[in-house]
C-alpha positions as CSV (number, residue, x, y, z in Angstrom):
1,X,-6.2,4.8,40.0
2,X,-6.8,2.2,37.5
3,X,-7.1,3.6,33.8
4,X,-9.0,1.1,31.5
5,X,-7.3,-0.5,29.0
6,X,-8.6,0.0,25.4
7,X,-7.7,-2.7,22.1
8,X,-6.1,-0.6,19.2
9,X,-7.8,0.0,16.5
10,X,-7.6,-2.7,14.1
11,X,-6.8,-0.3,11.5
12,X,-4.4,1.5,12.9
13,X,-2.6,-1.9,13.5
14,X,-2.7,-2.9,10.3
15,X,-1.7,0.6,8.7
16,X,1.4,0.9,11.5
17,X,2.4,-2.8,10.4
18,X,2.3,-2.1,6.5
19,X,3.8,1.3,7.2
20,X,7.0,-0.5,9.1
21,X,7.0,-2.9,6.0
22,X,7.4,-0.4,3.8
23,X,9.6,2.0,5.3
24,X,12.1,-0.2,6.6
25,X,11.6,-3.0,4.1
26,X,12.2,-6.4,4.1
27,X,15.5,-7.9,4.4
28,X,14.7,-9.3,0.7
29,X,13.9,-5.9,-0.6
30,X,15.3,-5.7,-4.1
31,X,16.5,-2.3,-5.2
32,X,14.4,-1.1,-8.4
33,X,15.9,-1.1,-11.7
34,X,14.2,2.4,-12.2
35,X,11.8,4.5,-9.8
36,X,8.7,5.1,-11.8
37,X,8.4,8.6,-8.8
38,X,4.6,7.7,-8.8
39,X,1.9,5.2,-10.2
40,X,1.1,4.4,-13.5
41,X,2.2,8.2,-14.3
42,X,0.4,10.2,-11.3
43,X,3.4,11.9,-9.6
44,X,3.4,11.2,-5.6
45,X,2.4,14.0,-4.1
46,X,0.1,15.1,-6.6
47,X,-3.8,16.4,-5.8
48,X,-6.8,13.8,-6.7
49,X,-10.0,14.8,-6.8
50,X,-13.6,13.4,-8.1
51,X,-13.3,13.5,-11.9
52,X,-14.3,11.3,-15.0
53,X,-11.3,8.7,-13.7
54,X,-11.7,8.9,-10.0
55,X,-14.5,8.7,-7.6
56,X,-14.1,9.3,-4.0
57,X,-15.3,6.2,-1.8
58,X,-13.7,7.7,1.9
59,X,-13.4,10.6,3.3
60,X,-11.5,10.4,6.5
61,X,-10.7,13.7,7.3
62,X,-7.2,13.5,6.0
63,X,-7.2,11.0,4.3
64,X,-9.3,10.2,1.0
65,X,-9.5,7.4,-1.2
66,X,-10.4,7.0,-4.3
67,X,-11.2,4.4,-7.4
68,X,-11.3,4.5,-10.6
69,X,-14.1,4.8,-12.4
70,X,-15.7,2.3,-14.9
71,X,-16.2,-0.8,-13.4
72,X,-13.4,-3.4,-12.4
73,X,-9.8,-2.4,-12.5
74,X,-6.5,-4.2,-14.3
75,X,-3.3,-3.9,-13.6
76,X,-0.9,-4.7,-16.1
77,X,-2.0,-8.0,-17.4
78,X,-4.3,-9.1,-14.6
79,X,-8.3,-7.7,-13.6
80,X,-7.7,-7.4,-10.4
81,X,-10.6,-7.0,-7.3
82,X,-9.9,-3.3,-6.3
83,X,-7.4,-0.3,-7.1
84,X,-7.3,2.7,-4.1
85,X,-5.9,5.3,-4.3
86,X,-5.0,7.3,-1.1
87,X,-4.1,11.2,0.1
88,X,-2.6,12.4,3.2
89,X,-2.9,15.9,3.5
90,X,-4.4,16.2,0.0
91,X,-1.2,14.5,-1.4
92,X,-1.0,11.1,-3.1
93,X,0.4,8.8,-1.3
94,X,-0.7,5.1,-1.8
95,X,-2.0,2.8,-3.9
96,X,-3.7,-0.7,-2.3
97,X,-4.9,-3.1,-5.1
98,X,-6.1,-6.3,-3.9
99,X,-6.3,-9.3,-6.2
100,X,-7.0,-13.2,-5.8
101,X,-6.5,-16.6,-7.9
102,X,-2.7,-18.4,-8.2
103,X,-2.8,-17.2,-12.5
104,X,-3.6,-13.6,-11.5
105,X,-0.6,-13.6,-9.2
106,X,1.7,-15.6,-11.0
107,X,1.2,-12.7,-13.8
108,X,1.2,-9.7,-11.6
109,X,4.1,-10.8,-9.8
110,X,5.9,-11.6,-13.7
111,X,4.8,-8.1,-14.5
112,X,6.2,-6.5,-11.3
113,X,9.1,-8.3,-11.7
114,X,9.6,-6.9,-15.1
115,X,9.0,-3.6,-14.4
116,X,10.8,-3.0,-11.3
117,X,13.7,-5.7,-11.5
118,X,14.0,-9.5,-10.7
119,X,13.3,-11.1,-7.5
120,X,16.7,-12.5,-5.4
121,X,15.6,-16.2,-5.4
122,X,18.8,-16.9,-3.2
123,X,17.7,-19.4,-0.2
124,X,17.2,-17.4,2.2
125,X,16.4,-14.4,0.3
126,X,12.5,-14.9,0.1
127,X,9.9,-15.9,2.4
128,X,8.2,-19.1,1.9
129,X,5.1,-21.3,3.7
130,X,1.9,-20.1,3.3
131,X,2.5,-15.9,3.1
132,X,4.9,-15.0,0.4
133,X,5.7,-11.3,0.8
134,X,8.1,-9.8,-2.1
135,X,9.0,-5.9,-2.1
136,X,11.0,-3.6,-4.3
137,X,12.9,-0.5,-2.9
138,X,13.3,2.6,-4.9
139,X,14.1,6.5,-3.7
140,X,11.1,7.8,-3.7
141,X,8.3,4.6,-4.4
142,X,8.2,1.1,-2.7
143,X,6.2,-1.7,-3.9
144,X,5.5,-4.5,-1.4
145,X,3.0,-7.4,-2.3
146,X,1.6,-10.4,0.1
147,X,0.1,-13.3,-1.3
148,X,-1.4,-16.0,1.0
149,X,-1.5,-19.4,-0.9
150,X,-4.1,-20.8,1.4
151,X,-7.0,-18.3,-0.1
152,X,-5.2,-17.3,-3.0
153,X,-5.8,-13.7,-2.1
154,X,-2.7,-11.1,-2.5
155,X,-2.9,-7.3,-1.6
156,X,0.0,-4.9,-3.3
157,X,1.2,-1.4,-1.7
158,X,3.1,0.9,-4.3
159,X,3.6,3.9,-1.8
160,X,6.0,7.1,-1.6
161,X,7.9,5.8,2.0
162,X,7.7,9.8,3.5
163,X,4.1,10.3,2.2
164,X,2.7,7.5,3.1
165,X,4.5,8.0,6.5
166,X,1.8,10.4,7.1
167,X,-0.9,8.2,7.0
168,X,-0.4,6.5,10.7
169,X,-0.3,10.0,12.0
170,X,-3.3,10.5,10.5
171,X,-5.3,7.1,11.2
172,X,-4.4,7.6,14.9
173,X,-7.4,9.0,17.0
174,X,-7.3,12.3,18.5
175,X,-4.8,12.9,21.5
176,X,-7.7,13.1,24.5
177,X,-6.1,16.5,26.3
178,X,-8.5,16.5,29.3
179,X,-9.8,19.8,27.7
180,X,-6.2,21.6,28.0
181,X,-5.7,23.9,24.8
182,X,-1.6,23.7,24.5
C-alpha cells in the first residue's frame, strides 16, 4: 500500500526551528547577566486575557495570541511593527517582536545588550553574512534576535524554554487514530 505524502505545515516547520534554536540555544548564546523571569514585568506562566491592555488576535485552541492595544508598539528605544504575546494552555510563554530598518536594528541590539549582557564578538562566535543571529540564555528566559540584512527585517523571540516547548505540541495537528479511542 502506498501512503500519500503530505508536505508539513510551514507554520509548524518554522515553530519547530524556532523552538529548537531557543531551547538548545546556538553555540554563540551569551549567558544573561540577569534573567528577568518574564517580559516587561509579566512573569512567565501568568494568565493573559483580553483587557484594557491586551486584545486577542488569534485563538488556536491551546494557543492564544494577544497584542497590545493602542497603536504601534515600542520596545526599548524603538518603535516596532508588532509585538505578540503567546500563551499555551493558558500560560504566558512567548513574545514575538517584529521590526524593520537598520537604525531600529542597531537601537534594539544595543538595548538588548545593555539589558542582558554584551555579545561575544570574537571571530567564530557570532553569525555573519546576510542573516545575523544573536541570543542570550538565562535559567528561565531565552532571547533570540534574527536580522536579515538584505531585507532590513528582524524578529526577536523572548520566551520561557520549558513553556515554549509546549507550543510545538500545541501546533501539531491531532493524530488520526483511525477511529480508535485509546
